[in-house]
C-alpha positions, 0 to 999 in steps of 0.5 A: 597577505601577499600573493608571493607568500601564498604561492610559496606556502602552496609550493612548499606544501605540495613538495612536502606532500609528494615526498611523504607519499612517495615513501609511504609504506602502509595503508594506515600511514596513507590514511593519516597523510590523506587526513593531514592534507585533504581533511575536511576540517583540519587539513592543510589544504583547507587551512591555506584555502582560508588565506585566499580571503586575505589576497588582494582582489587583482591577485585572486584569479592567479592565487585560485588557479594555483591553489586548484593545481596544488590540490589536484597534485596532492590528490593525484599523489594520494591516488598513486600511492594508494595504487602502489599499495594495492588499495584506494585513497578513498578509505570510506569506500574501501572493502574486500576486493571483488571476486567474480568467481563467488556465487551470487546472492539471490535477492529477496523478492516481495510477495503478494499480500494474502488479501490481494491473493484472495481478491484476485482468486475471488474474481477468477472464480466468479468470472467463471460463473459469469459475473463481471467485475465492477467498482464503486466509490468508498466515500458515499452519500446516505442515498446510496448507502441507506435510502436506496437500500431500503434502510429506514431513517430509524434503523440502527445501521444509520446510527452515527456511532455505527458509521464513519461520517466525514466532516465537511467544510461549513459554508458561510451561507446558512442555506447552503449548510442545510442543503449540503449532503452528508458523506460517509465511508461506505459501510457495505459494498451494497452501494455498488449494486445501486449505482450499477442498477442506476446506470446499466441496462438489464439483465446484469450479473456483477460482483464488486470487491472493495474496502468497507468501514465500520467502527467495530472493536478489533478482535479475532474476527472483526476489524474497523476496515475490511473487504467485501465481495458484493454480488448481484444477479438481476434477470427475469425469473431469478430464484432463491434456488439459483442463489443457493447454487451460486453460493455453494459452487463458490464455496466449494471452488474457493474453500474446497470440496469438503467445506460444510456450509449452511444457510440460516434465515435472517433479515436485511432491509434490502433483501427479502427473503434473506439468509446468512451463510456460515461455514464450519471451521475450528469447531464452530460456525463462522459467518462469511456473508449475507444474501437474499432476493432483492427487495422490491423497494430497492428495485423501485428506488432505481426505477426497475419494475419488480413485477418484471425483474427479479434478482438476488444479492450477496455480500461476503467477507473477504477476510474471513474467507482468506483466513479460512483458506490460509489457516489464519486465526486472527484477522488482526494479523492481516493488518500488522504488516509483519513481514515474518507473517506475510512471508508465509504466503509467498506465491 
């Protein structure tokens, strides 16, 4: 295509567009003209732009320059026509005119999840009782999760069906396969007390809050992932009476002074004697944790002399405490991510 023909077509289109836009009298007509000349698919500018491919190479710079001038001229005429009509040529962004006198819209802010609220509240209460917060890994080895806690090899708690064992990469070396330690998602926060006693000097008074994992079938009071608060107090001459006092003070501080709790004799491999702690709610006793005096075998596993030191440990279910405090009857509601449900607990 000759350069002269191309430039003539451009000038003709520019003149026609300006004439139409100077006399346009409605927003609807303006939109039709915008689509006619600058439409992305069938606009006249798009059609003429395709003709650039037929221009000789030496004439393409001049043709391209004039095309850009004509395009800018048409877009400028569109904007002038839109301003004259009191709008904008960009119809897709058109909307009601901004009125600064209208009241603003309050943004809807997010809220802290009730479990997170409970964790922070538990830390605050136990901090006032002299306990320091510590943490431990969620992926554990059998030593910290079972052996050091005096849980024997044949104990039901070590059954693979009652734990989330992790698949590990197999080595091509048969010897490496036999020595590679197993890994599992921790089934209790008691693993943290072992790590603390291995690394920190005595006496100590700590709590650890975090997620634990057990393959329980979900129901109103059970879930395969939940949170525990582990407590440990090791010192000289620690007694069962101190354990009961700490748990009663905690229960009344968190659940209210009218809460009714009880201690039932029980058995845990890592405590002796052991108790389970229940609170009364909705016409039934609900277990919210286990506790007891640290078993001497646990002390010996971490190199502590049980003849010199004594202590108690407790593990409390955070979700059950949270449910009691907020009046939640089904633990599964805490994990459904239903904003309508969670919005009730705005702080």
